[in-house]
ZAMARGU-4260 file (C-alpha; in steps of 0.2 Angstrom, whole numbers, plus 5000, padded with zeros to 4 digits):
<rodrens>
0) 5093/4631/4817 | 5090/4627/4799 | 5081/4611/4804 | 5070/4621/4816 | 5065/4634/4803
5) 5060/4620/4791 | 5050/4611/4804 | 5041/4627/4808 | 5038/4631/4790 | 5031/4613/4787
10) 5020/4615/4802 | 5013/4632/4796 | 5009/4625/4779 | 5000/4610/4786 | 4990/4621/4798
15) 4986/4633/4783 | 4980/4619/4772 | 4969/4611/4786 | 4961/4628/4789 | 4958/4631/4771
20) 4950/4614/4769 | 4939/4617/4784 | 4932/4633/4778 | 4930/4627/4760 | 4918/4614/4766
25) 4907/4627/4775 | 4892/4630/4764 | 4873/4632/4765 | 4870/4618/4753 | 4858/4605/4759
30) 4862/4587/4757 | 4857/4579/4741 | 4855/4562/4748 | 4849/4554/4764 | 4840/4564/4778
35) 4822/4561/4784 | 4809/4551/4775 | 4791/4550/4778 | 4785/4535/4788 | 4773/4524/4779
40) 4763/4512/4790 | 4765/4494/4786 | 4749/4485/4781
</rodrens>
């Protein structure tokens, strides 16, 4: 039973960390590099 509780605690901590990291990355900041570029015709 002690092992089962420790496993549940470890799983809960892992899920909590994953959730926190997922929501931490959400933001309305546009990317600083990459994206679309204007097409310039070759001459």
